[in-house]
DRENTOR-820844 format. One record per atom (N, C-alpha, C): y, z, x; residue in three letters. Coordinates in steps of 0.05 Angstrom, whole numbers, plus 5000, padded with zeros to 4 digits. Atoms other than C-alpha are relative to their C-alpha. Layout:
<rs>
YZXALA ...
</rs>
This chain:
<rs>
502849755008MET 534748375080MET 497649955018MET 503150014992ASN 528548535116ASN 498349934981ASN 503250105014THR 521848265088THR 499250355006THR 500149774998ILE 519948965065ILE 496050044990ILE 502649995010ARG 512249225057ARG 500050074978ARG 499549875035VAL 510449234980VAL 497550045001VAL 502949865000ARG 504349704971ARG 498549874981ARG 501750055013THR 501749414918THR 499649734985THR 498950325004ALA 504448674909ALA 498149875003ALA 502850174999ALA 497848414938ALA 497750044991ALA 501349905023LEU 493648384886LEU 497549754998LEU 501750195001ILE 489847744905ILE 499949935034ILE 499450064974THR 487147514977THR 500249654999THR 498950214996LEU 489346864996LEU 499949955027LEU 500950024976THR 487446655057THR 498149815012THR 501650114991ALA 482546165056ALA 497849764979ALA 501150205025LEU 478745585014LEU 497249934999LEU 503550005002ALA 471145695015ALA 498850184999ALA 500749715006ALA 466246154998ALA 499250095020ALA 499949834986VAL 465046735032VAL 496849985025VAL 503349974977THR 459546775097THR 499950235008THR 501549764989ILE 454947285103ILE 498750005018ILE 502749984973ALA 451547455169ALA 497950144989ALA 502549965005PRO 443947545169PRO 500250245010PRO 501649694997ALA 440848235174ALA 499850105026ALA 500549994970VAL 440848565243VAL 500250334993VAL 500049765001SER 440149305259SER 502250224981SER 499049795017ALA 442949865218ALA 502150174999ALA 498549814981ALA 445950295265ALA 502749925019ALA 497550114973PRO 452950145305PRO 498750075029PRO 501250004978LYS 451350055377LYS 502150005016LYS 497849884976GLY 458050245408GLY 501649764992GLY 498450135003ILE 464749815407ILE 500349835026ILE 499150174977ALA 465949185458ALA 502149895002ALA 496350094993TRP 472749155475TRP 501049695009TRP 499050234978GLY 475548495506GLY 502249884984GLY 496850055005PRO 482348075496PRO 499749944973PRO 499750075023CYS 485447925435CYS 500149694995CYS 500150255006PRO 485547215403PRO 503750005007PRO 496150164995GLU 492146765427GLU 502050104980GLU 498249965016GLY 498247045397GLY 500550264991GLY 499749725010SER 496547735382SER 501650155018SER 498449914995PRO 501348245400PRO 499250125029PRO 500649934975PRO 501748485478PRO 497550244996PRO 500849755005GLY 498349055490GLY 497350214993GLY 501949845017TYR 492549155450TYR 497249755012TYR 502950125000ASP 484348985457ASP 498549894973ASP 500450075027CYS 480348695407CYS 496650044993CYS 502650075002ALA 473248705381ALA 498849934968ALA 500950005029GLU 468848665318GLU 497350205003GLU 501049875001LEU 463849015289LEU 498249924977LEU 501150085021GLU 458248895245GLU 500450274979GLU 500449715010VAL 457349395182VAL 498049854976VAL 501450165018PRO 452849255120PRO 502349964974PRO 498650135016LEU 455148835057LEU 500250304980LEU 500649745011SER 452049365016SER 498950235009SER 500449794988TYR 451250135039TYR 497450064982TYR 503049925015GLN 445150144982GLN 497949815013GLN 501950254984ASP 441649575030ASP 500950005024ASP 499350204968PRO 443749725097PRO 499349865021PRO 500550254985ARG 439449295133ARG 499349744996ARG 498850235016GLY 441648725085GLY 501149885021GLY 498350144987PRO 446348235097PRO 502350185009PRO 497949884984LYS 452648405144LYS 502549914997LYS 497750144984LEU 459948355146LEU 500550045027LEU 498749914983THR 464348365196THR 502850085007THR 496849835005ILE 470348835210ILE 501349875023ILE 497550094976ALA 476048605262ALA 501450255004ALA 498749834985LEU 479349125309LEU 501349945021LEU 498250024985GLY 484449205349GLY 500650305004GLY 499749714983ARG 485549835400ARG 502549975012ARG 498449854978LEU 492150075432LEU 499150195016LEU 501749834989PRO 489450355495PRO 501450265001PRO 498549734986ALA 491751145517ALA 501649885022ALA 498450034976ALA 497751045566ALA 499150175022ALA 501649924987ASP 494251575598ASP 497549994997ASP 502950025003ARG 487151395612ARG 499250215012ARG 501749804998LYS 485551905650LYS 499850264989LYS 499449715019HIS 487652495607HIS 499049914961HIS 499950155027LYS 485552045544LYS 497850264984LYS 500849785010ARG 483952615488ARG 498449914975ARG 501450055014GLY 480552155442GLY 501549784981GLY 499450275016THR 481251585380THR 501850044982THR 499650005018ILE 485951575327ILE 500649764981ILE 500350315022PHE 483851035270PHE 502650094981PHE 498649995017THR 488850815221THR 500249814978THR 500250205024ASN 490050405157ASN 503050044988ASN 497150025010PRO 496650075139PRO 500950034973PRO 498949965020GLY 496650145066GLY 499749744989GLY 501550165004GLY 495149565017GLY 499750074965GLY 502150214984PRO 489749484997PRO 500249655002PRO 499850295007GLY 489948785024GLY 500550045030GLY 497549984973ASN 494748955085ASN 497649985025ASN 501249984980PRO 491548745153PRO 501050235016PRO 499349664991GLY 491049395198GLY 498850025024GLY 500150044978ARG 489449115262ARG 501050105022ARG 497749954982PHE 494749155299PHE 502850174996PHE 498249755026THR 497449885278THR 503049995011THR 497749854991LYS 504250035280LYS 500350255006LYS 499949714994PHE 503350695278PHE 499550095031PHE 500049904976GLN 504651085339GLN 502050235002GLN 498449834982THR 509051695374THR 499749995027THR 500249934970PRO 510851775449PRO 497250085009PRO 501749774988SER 506252285457SER 497149904990SER 502750035007LEU 500452055414LEU 498849675009LEU 500050164991HIS 501451375442HIS 497950055032HIS 500749974970GLN 500451665515GLN 496650104998GLN 502649834994GLN 493752165496GLN 497849884981GLN 502050145007PHE 490151685450PHE 499649674998PHE 500050295015ASP 487451035437ASP 500349984964ASP 499150035022ILE 490050785375ILE 499149784978ILE 501750245010VAL 484950355328VAL 501149934975VAL 499350135026GLY 487149955270GLY 497449744994GLY 502450085018PHE 482249505225PHE 500949904982PHE 499150155032ASP 482548985174ASP 497549994983ASP 501449825021PRO 479049335118PRO 498249674998PRO 501150255020ARG 472848815085ARG 501649814977ARG 498950105011GLY 474748235049GLY 502449945013GLY 497950004994VAL 481648225088VAL 501149895032VAL 499150134979GLY 484847825144GLY 498249955019GLY 501650084989ALA 480347715207ALA 497850124999ALA 502149825003SER 475148175185SER 498549784972SER 501250185019THR 469847765129THR 501949954984THR 498949945028PRO 474047495064PRO 499649924989PRO 502050165033VAL 474347414999VAL 502149764998VAL 498850275001ARG 476146714990ARG 499349944974ARG 499950065039CYS 478346594920CYS 500349744994CYS 498750275015PHE 480845884919PHE 498949715020PHE 501550104988ALA 476745274934ALA 502149704998ALA 498250115005ASN 483044744930ASN 502550075000ASN 496749925004ASP 491144744931ASP 499550024965ASP 498550035034ALA 491044634846ALA 498350285000ALA 500949805023GLU 487245294842GLU 502350195018GLU 497449844986ILE 493245644887ILE 503249974986ILE 497950075009GLU 498645404845GLU 500350224975GLU 499049845015PRO 497545964785PRO 501150235017PRO 499149764985LEU 497646464843LEU 503250015007LEU 497850064996LYS 504746284869LYS 501950004987LYS 497649935029ARG 507946294800ARG 499450234995ARG 500749695014ILE 505647034789ILE 501050205021ILE 499349844978LEU 507147294858LEU 503450104993LEU 497049865004GLY 512547824855GLY 500849964975GLY 498749995024GLN 514347634782GLN 498350194974GLN 501049885026PHE 512947994718PHE 500949894971PHE 498950175023PRO 514747724646PRO 502450174991PRO 499849825015ILE 520347984604ILE 500849874978ILE 499150215034THR 520447414540THR 496650014993THR 502550095009ALA 514547304499ALA 497849775014ALA 500850184991GLU 514146644522GLU 499150005035GLU 500750034973GLN 514146784603GLN 497750294999GLN 502449875007GLU 508147354574GLU 497349825003GLU 501650174999THR 504146854550THR 499149765023THR 501450164970ARG 504146354613ARG 499750165018ARG 501149824982HIS 503546974661HIS 497450144991HIS 502449975004VAL 497847234627VAL 498449855002VAL 501850175003ALA 494646564630ALA 499249935028ALA 500850184971ASP 495846354702ASP 498250305012ASP 501849754992VAL 493047184716VAL 497949964994VAL 502250005008ARG 487647024675ARG 498249725026ARG 500750324981GLU 486546294718GLU 499150095030GLU 500049914973VAL 487246624790VAL 497650274999VAL 503449834987ALA 481247184773ALA 497349774990ALA 502450044989ALA 476946734747ALA 499349715027ALA 500350124991SER 478146284804SER 498350205026SER 502049834990CYS 475846904844CYS 496849965000CYS 502850015015GLY 469546984804GLY 498949775003GLY 501050244997ARG 468246254814ARG 499349985035ARG 499950164966ASN 468846164896ASN 498950305014ASN 500149834974ALA 468046924924ALA 498350075017ALA 502349904987GLY 461147064926GLY 498550234998GLY 500749814996PRO 457747624941PRO 501050285001PRO 497649774991LEU 462948034971LEU 501850114983LEU 498949865018LEU 466748154908LEU 499250184988LEU 501349775014GLU 462748614881GLU 498950225022GLU 500449834981HIS 462649024947HIS 503250155015HIS 497549924990LEU 470049204957LEU 501350264988LEU 498549645009PRO 471349954929PRO 499850065027PRO 500149944975THR 474450314972THR 498050325025THR 502449824986ALA 468550804981ALA 498049765026ALA 501650184978ASN 464750205028ASN 502749995021ASN 498050074976VAL 471950115068VAL 498950355004VAL 500349694993ALA 471250905075ALA 497250015019ALA 501750054978ARG 463550765100ARG 500949915016ARG 499650074981ASP 465650245138ASP 501350235028ASP 498249784984LEU 471450735171LEU 497650255010LEU 501949824989ASP 465651215184ASP 498149915029ASP 501350074973ARG 461650745222ARG 501849945031ARG 499050074982LEU 467150465262LEU 500950415022LEU 499749774983ARG 467951325280ARG 497649965021ARG 502749994979GLU 460551355306GLU 500449755015GLU 499450264979ALA 461350615343ALA 501850175026ALA 497649954977ALA 467450915380ALA 499250275015ALA 500849734989GLY 463251565401GLY 501650194994GLY 498749855015GLU 468051965358GLU 497850264981GLU 501049825017PRO 465052645328PRO 500850074968PRO 497849935024ARG 469852755278ARG 501749764995ARG 498450215011LEU 474752315242LEU 502950095010LEU 497249964996ARG 481852335277ARG 501749764989ARG 499550185017TYR 485951895223TYR 503650084992TYR 496850115020TYR 493251675195TYR 499649764983TYR 499650155018GLY 493751305134GLY 503149944985GLY 497050005015LEU 499851045096LEU 499149914969LEU 499350165029SER 501150895021SER 496550004995SER 503650025006TYR 493350604999TYR 498050185021TYR 501449964973GLY 491050835070GLY 499650344993GLY 500049755003THR 492451595038THR 497049994976THR 501150035023TYR 487151334975TYR 497150035025TYR 501550014978LEU 482851165038LEU 499450215013LEU 500749744982GLY 482651845075GLY 499950154976GLY 501149845012GLU 482452235010GLU 496449944994GLU 501950105008THR 476551834990THR 497050105023THR 502649934972TYR 472651945066TYR 499750274997TYR 500249675007ALA 474552685062ALA 498050094977ALA 502149895020ASN 470252704997ASN 497649935009ASN 503050204990LEU 464552245017LEU 499250165032LEU 501249934969PHE 464252575097PHE 502050265002PHE 498149784991PRO 467253255089PRO 499950175019PRO 500149874973HIS 463953505152HIS 501049845016HIS 498950204978ARG 466352935197ARG 502049964993ARG 497150064998VAL 473453035186VAL 500750195022VAL 499349764978GLY 476753285249GLY 503650014988GLY 497850015014ALA 484353085228ALA 500749764986ALA 499050175017LEU 486652755175LEU 503849964992LEU 496649925009ALA 494852585170ALA 501249704983ALA 500550215029LEU 495752205095LEU 504349984996LEU 497450025004ASP 502851965089ASP 501049784977ASP 498150065021ALA 506751775032ALA 497149914972ALA 503049925015VAL 500452034980VAL 499449844975VAL 500650045021ASP 497051764927ASP 498050154986ASP 501149875016ASP 494452164873ASP 497549854995ASP 502250204992PRO 486751964875PRO 498950104968PRO 500949995026ILE 486052234803ILE 501649804984ILE 498150185023ALA 491551814771ALA 498849695006ALA 500450324998TRP 489651144809TRP 496649994994TRP 502150245004SER 482051144802SER 499150104966SER 500349975029THR 481451494724THR 501250054981THR 498649865013GLY 487051834707GLY 498950324988GLY 501149805011TYR 487152534672TYR 498850034977TYR 500449965037ARG 485452514599ARG 498049694993ARG 500550245003PRO 481052014568PRO 501349814986PRO 498150225005GLU 485951594541GLU 502049955019GLU 499050224984ASP 488451384604ASP 498749785002ASP 501250264988ALA 483450874609ALA 501349734987ALA 498550275017ASN 488150474560ASN 502350015015ASN 497550074989VAL 492950564612VAL 500049845021VAL 500350134970PRO 494450074671PRO 500350215019PRO 500249864981PHE 492750424730PHE 502450005008PHE 497550024987SER 499350164756SER 502550214995SER 498549795032THR 502550534698THR 500350305015THR 500649724984ARG 499651144720ARG 500550145014ARG 497749824983LEU 501951354778LEU 502350065009LEU 496749905003GLY 508551354755GLY 502049935022GLY 498050074978SER 512251024815SER 503149894995SER 498050145011PHE 516550714775PHE 502250204993PHE 497049834998ARG 520951374763ARG 500550105022ARG 498049974985ASP 521351564827ASP 502349725021ASP 498450344991ALA 523550754849ALA 503450074981ALA 497249925017ASP 529250994792ASP 501650145015ASP 499649764989ARG 530251644826ARG 502049915026ARG 498750094984ALA 531551244890ALA 502549784992ALA 497550244998LEU 535950724864LEU 502350214991LEU 497649855008GLN 540251324836GLN 501850125023GLN 499349784967ALA 540551714905ALA 501149815014ALA 498850194986PHE 542651044930PHE 502749954996PHE 496850025008LEU 547850924889LEU 502250234996LEU 498149774988ASP 550551614899ASP 501150065024ASP 499149934971THR 550751544966THR 501749764999THR 497750234992CYS 554450904962CYS 503050094989CYS 497249855011ALA 559651234916ALA 501450155017ALA 499049814986ALA 560851694973ALA 500249905020ALA 499550114972ASP 560551255030ASP 502049715000ASP 498250215009VAL 566950715047VAL 498649805020VAL 501650304986ARG 560850325084ARG 499449914983ARG 501850225021CYS 558350075021CYS 502049834984CYS 499150185002VAL 560149475007VAL 499949954963VAL 501449985025PHE 557449594925PHE 502550144990PHE 499049855009ARG 562350094923ARG 502849914988ARG 497050035008GLU 568750094878GLU 500750234985GLU 499149755007PRO 572550734869PRO 501249934971PRO 499850005023GLY 572650964802GLY 498249924979GLY 502350145019THR 566850544773THR 498250185002THR 502649974997ASP 560750784755ASP 497649775017ASP 501650164973LEU 556050464800LEU 497149944983LEU 502350025015ARG 549250554754ARG 502049754975ARG 497950195028ALA 554150204699ALA 500449705013ALA 499050274981LYS 556449664754LYS 495949874997LYS 502150115002TYR 548349564764TYR 498949864977TYR 500550075023ASP 546249574696ASP 502249684989ASP 498950295014ALA 551349004677ALA 498549835009ALA 501550224992ILE 547848554727ILE 497149954991ILE 503049965011LEU 541548664699LEU 500849854973LEU 500950145021ASP 543748524626ASP 500949765002ASP 498950235005ARG 547847934643ARG 497149825016ARG 502250234993LEU 541347694675LEU 497049884983LEU 502350115017GLU 536947824624GLU 501349874975GLU 499350215019ALA 540647504573ALA 500649635005ALA 499250294998SER 542746884609SER 499249965033SER 500650054975PRO 539146834683PRO 500949655011PRO 498150264993GLY 542646274728GLY 498749985032GLY 501250114977ALA 541746154813ALA 497750285005ALA 503049744994ILE 537246944806ILE 499849994971ILE 500949865022THR 534147254757THR 499750274995THR 500049715009TYR 533247924722TYR 497250085028TYR 502349984982GLN 526147934756GLN 500949985028GLN 499050054966ASP 529547714836ASP 501150354999ASP 498949784988VAL 534548394829VAL 497450255001VAL 502349825004ILE 528348814805ILE 498350035029ILE 500850024970ARG 524648584870ARG 500650085015ARG 498849964974ARG 529248574919ARG 500550265005ARG 499149684991THR 532349294902THR 497550214992THR 502149864995HIS 525849584895HIS 498749975027HIS 501549954968ASN 522849274967ASN 502350075011ASN 498049814984ALA 529949564997ALA 499750254991ALA 500749645006LEU 528550264969LEU 497850085007LEU 502049894986THR 523150315012THR 500450205025THR 498549944975ASP 527150445072ASP 502750074990ASP 496650035001GLU 534250795075GLU 501249845018GLU 498550114979ALA 536150385127ALA 500449724986ALA 498350215016ASN 536349735086ASN 501850084974ASN 497049995013SER 542350095049SER 501149784996SER 498350214997PRO 547149595077PRO 499749734988PRO 500750295017ALA 543648955054ALA 498950014978ALA 500349965033LEU 541949254992LEU 502450014991LEU 497149965015ALA 549249424977ALA 501049705004ALA 498750265000GLU 551248705002GLU 498549784978GLU 500950175022PHE 546148324955PHE 500350034976PHE 498849925028LEU 548448784896LEU 502549814990LEU 498450065003GLN 554448604906GLN 500749694998GLN 501150185005ALA 553247954921ALA 499749904963ALA 501149925035ALA 549247974842ALA 502250064990ALA 498849995022ALA 554848204805ALA 502949835005ALA 497550245008LYS 559447554824LYS 498649734997LYS 501550115008PRO 554747074805PRO 499849715019PRO 499950184988ALA 557946544838ALA 499549965030ALA 500350044969THR 557446784911THR 497150045017THR 503249954991VAL 549346904910VAL 498549734981VAL 501250235010SER 544346334912SER 497150084992SER 503349905009SER 536746344897SER 498949995030SER 501350064965LYS 534846254973LYS 501450175012LYS 499549684980ALA 538246874990ALA 497950284980ALA 501149705008ILE 533447334940ILE 497549844996ILE 502950074990VAL 526546834958VAL 498150295022VAL 500949774975THR 521647304993THR 497849715008THR 502050144983PRO 517546915041PRO 497349964992PRO 503250015012TYR 510146705022TYR 498950125015TYR 502549794981ASP 505047145051ASP 497449914987ASP 502250015011SER 498646875052SER 498450145008SER 502149814992ALA 494747455073ALA 500450234975ALA 499449765020LEU 494947815001LEU 497849964991LEU 503349875005GLY 488248184999GLY 500750124986GLY 500549755017GLY 486348734954GLY 499350054979GLY 500849975040GLY 485248554879GLY 497450155006GLY 503450025001GLY 477948544893GLY 500250334996GLY 499949764993THR 479149334921THR 501850134974THR 498749855016LEU 484449584870LEU 497749944981LEU 500449945036CYS 481249364802CYS 496650075009CYS 502149964996ALA 474449534833ALA 500450374998ALA 499649694995ASP 476950344845ASP 501150044971ASP 498549885015THR 480650304786THR 499550004971THR 500750055023THR 479750474712THR 502049844983THR 496650105016ASN 484150004667ASN 499249854978ASN 501150055027PRO 484149714598PRO 499349685000PRO 500650334989ARG 481248994583ARG 501049834986ARG 497350175021ASP 486548804528ASP 502549915023ASP 497350104977PRO 492048474570PRO 502650104980PRO 498349955007ALA 496348664516ALA 501150294994ALA 499049744996ALA 495749374537ALA 501950055028ALA 497849984986TRP 500349184592TRP 502849985000TRP 497950085021SER 506148944549SER 501350284992SER 499249745009LYS 505749574515LYS 501450255022LYS 500249724980ALA 505050074577ALA 502649905017ALA 498750084988ALA 510349604607ALA 502950024976ALA 498449975013ARG 515049684552ARG 501650304999ARG 500049795001GLU 514650424546GLU 501550145034GLU 499149994975ALA 515650464624ALA 502649965009ALA 496850044996ASP 522150154630ASP 501850134980ASP 498049875022ARG 524750654579ARG 500950235030ARG 499849814974GLU 524251114652GLU 500849895029GLU 498150084973GLY 526250654701GLY 499449744996GLY 499550315017ARG 528749974669ARG 499449795027ARG 500550204981GLY 525949404708GLY 497450075023GLY 501549944986PHE 521849814747PHE 497750164994PHE 502850065019GLY 517049964697GLY 497449784995GLY 501150285004SER 514849254682SER 499049895021SER 500750014976TYR 514949154760TYR 497150075006TYR 502349775000ASP 509249674769ASP 497849904984ASP 502350075013THR 505649524710THR 497849834999THR 500750195001TYR 504148854712TYR 499049975027TYR 500950054976LEU 502348914789LEU 496449924990LEU 502750005006SER 495049104760SER 498949804986SER 500850275028LEU 494048494699LEU 497649905008LEU 502650114999PRO 488948204740PRO 496550174988PRO 503449765001CYS 483648834732CYS 499849944973CYS 501350165024ALA 483648534652ALA 498449834999ALA 501350214993PHE 480148004678PHE 498250025018PHE 501049994967TRP 477248234748TRP 496949904994TRP 502650035007PRO 470247934748PRO 497550215015PRO 502049824986ALA 466548444787ALA 499850264989ALA 500949705016SER 463649084767SER 501350175013SER 499249914982GLY 465949534824GLY 497950214996GLY 502449755002SER 459449964810SER 499350195024SER 501549784982ALA 459050314877ALA 503250085009ALA 497649775000ARG 466350644865ARG 500050275007ARG 500549824998TYR 467851274887TYR 502450094981TYR 497749935011ALA 471651684833ALA 499650324994ALA 500049704996GLY 471152464851GLY 496650095001GLY 497249774991PRO 470753024860PRO 500949905023PRO 497449984984TRP 476853054895TRP 500250205011TRP 499849814993ASN 475953694918ASN 497750165018ASN 502149944976ARG 469953814969ARG 502550115024ARG 498249924973PRO 473454275028PRO 498549875032PRO 500450084977THR 474254125092THR 500850235016THR 498749714984ALA 474654545151ALA 502149945013ALA 497450024993PRO 480754265178PRO 501649904973PRO 497850045018ILE 487154315130ILE 500849715005ILE 499250285006LEU 489253535112LEU 503050064998LEU 497649964995LEU 496253455131LEU 501349764983LEU 498250275019LEU 500553025072LEU 502350025004LEU 496250094994ALA 507752755081ALA 500249904981ALA 498850075015ASN 511152565033ASN 503450044994ASN 497650034999GLY 518952325019GLY 500350104967GLY 498749885026LYS 522852624960LYS 500449794975LYS 498450125018GLY 524752014929GLY 498449665008GLY 501550294988ASP 519051424944ASP 499949914977ASP 499750155033PRO 519650914896PRO 496549794999PRO 501550134999GLU 512450744912GLU 496750235001GLU 501649874997THR 508051354918THR 502050234986THR 499149835006PRO 511351874871PRO 500250345014PRO 500849714991TYR 512752594905TYR 498950114986TYR 501549825022ALA 510552904838ALA 496749965006ALA 504549974985GLY 502952664858GLY 499150065020GLY 501149944973ALA 503352804930ALA 500050364998ALA 499449774989LYS 505053514904LYS 497350124978LYS 502749935016ARG 498953494848ARG 497849995022ARG 502650064982THR 494553114905THR 499550335019THR 500849754986GLU 495653794951GLU 498550234981GLU 501849755008ARG 492954194899ARG 497649914993ARG 502550095008ILE 487653714884ILE 497350015019ILE 502150024977LEU 483953594946LEU 498850295010LEU 501149735000GLY 479654174976GLY 501450185019GLY 498849764977ASN 484354465037ASN 502249725017ASN 498350104995ALA 490554145040ALA 503450065013ALA 497649904993ARG 498554225066ARG 502649734997ARG 497550195000LEU 504753805044LEU 502250085013LEU 497250024984LEU 510053625091LEU 502049864986LEU 497550105010THR 516853435060THR 502149775016THR 497850154992LEU 521452895078LEU 501949944988LEU 497150055011ASP 528652965048ASP 501649804998ASP 499250334999ALA 529652215037ALA 498049874975ALA 502050275020TRP 528151614993TRP 498949835017TRP 501950204976GLY 523351125022GLY 497450025000GLY 502949974994HIS 517150965032HIS 498050055021HIS 501549944967GLY 512751335087GLY 502450165018GLY 497949784991ALA 515751985124ALA 499249865030ALA 500350024971ALA 513251755194ALA 502449845013ALA 498050134975ASN 518351555252ASN 501949894985ASN 496650015013ARG 524451655200ARG 501250265005ARG 499249674992SER 524852435225SER 498850075023SER 501549984983ALA 523752685290ALA 498750294997ALA 501749775011CYS 521153315252CYS 497449914995CYS 502750105006VAL 515452945220VAL 499049895015VAL 500250114983ASN 514252585275ASN 499350245025ASN 500549794989ALA 513253355312ALA 497850044986ALA 502149895014ALA 508953565256ALA 497349775007ALA 501750224998LEU 504652895264LEU 498450055029LEU 500849954969ASP 504153025342ASP 497450244999ASP 502049715000GLY 501653715329GLY 497950004984GLY 501849915012TYR 497553665274TYR 496949765013TYR 501450165000LEU 493553045301LEU 499250095030LEU 500849914972THR 492553245376THR 499550325004THR 501649774993TYR 491453975369TYR 499150224979TYR 500449875024GLY 490954125291GLY 501050294993GLY 498349905002ARG 496754455291ARG 501349924978ARG 499350015027LEU 499654495213LEU 503750185005LEU 497749944996PRO 507054535206PRO 500150224972PRO 501249835022ALA 508655165160ALA 500249964965ALA 500050045026ARG 508255235086ARG 503049914984ARG 497250045012ASP 513754845049ASP 502749995016ASP 498050044982THR 517254595103THR 501349714990THR 497450335005VAL 522454005094VAL 501549935018VAL 498850054977CYS 524853515145CYS 501649824987CYS 497950185012ALA 530953185141ALA 500249795016ALA 500150174987PRO 531552515167PRO 501749965017PRO 498449984975ASP 534852275231ASP 502549865002ASP 498550084999HIS 539451815206HIS 500550084966HIS 498849975013GLU 544251755147GLU 499749654984GLU 500850215018PRO 542651115099PRO 501949775006PRO 498450174997PHE 548750715118PHE 501750065029PHE 499449974969ASP 549050935193ASP 498749735007ASP 500650204979ALA 548350385252ALA 497250085007ALA 501649944991ARG 541450375269ARG 499349805031ARG 
</rs>
């Protein structure tokens, strides 16, 4: 199975072992971007640069941070139309070397990505002073508890990881809310000489776009938001009592993860190419039997392994053959080993400071156990998987005082283009439909497929993105696009 991007699994930055270094104060206004060669080992075809931004926008002439940029230049330099900025999600995913492009957009635009503050080659958050402090993080990554004993250990490890960040991260930890990332993005826009922002954001990148649109509504040129986060569910919830629910539960992604799983199983049952298929067998019952066995008696693989691997595979319909093979192996314990399900350890796991700074969460870790049990009734395993992703926020040592929490309906002259699949396991379709109504001026394009993100999965979606980002042209209301491939097609 391919390694799949998991939007909210990255909760703590693990990129270095010393305190963050803040640059001395310089001029407050951006002076342009000095593009040059990228570091050795970078993808070919890119230019790189750095830009200084304020640590605190309340003190714009104070200490500075460095933002690392990457540019894929327009193929047709003579007829270049401008710049499209991008964010690949996370938060915490490095974004310098953007994967977003269509042939048409690459021809006409410079496509610029950046590592957000605290992440990657930008000034990073440094949470760990030695290898011993990293050990609790290694134990919790990709894991969630299902027994009381596991719960006790997991909470203790998460508490220690948060404490390490409090000890080691320095002043940057207080300045990571998305509102500051949006202000950084506006500095990048200005430095690039663009009067208004053209932007493509995926997943968390949609929340960044929503925040930008409400902080700087008159600077919006064209914002394409793919795999849409509901900004109210993300930040505060809709009701006062939502403050007692972890934000990663409030989003409701586990419901669409379960719908995506059912869609996969239904497709598998009807397609002879699916190796998990058994004529006359209820595939949901077969899947549940795997979980029942592992919940009672884990072996070479665990209940958590199956949930994590299944969830990750459901982020792209193209993973269907590999998911079927994995589940078929898991149904026969002697044929699968722990090596088959280990996710490669990723040392660039940023974003915890941004997540916890942006979102209202309980301070009692027991709230996560309660929320996980309730969520599992609607999406077995996926409820716990989603819920425990935000547990560090129960102990997070920074206040997030600079966060933006609304209003979300400030009108923009351009209509914002939203795109979402009907079965997205990370950004639920119901949330995208709510966001269309919440924002001041937005239109939703639907992909009739499961998976995370709509771009480059459908010629219909790509044509809509081309028309919107190039000319401001929108698809008709209620447009539904079909995917280019069926789940078990060879790619």
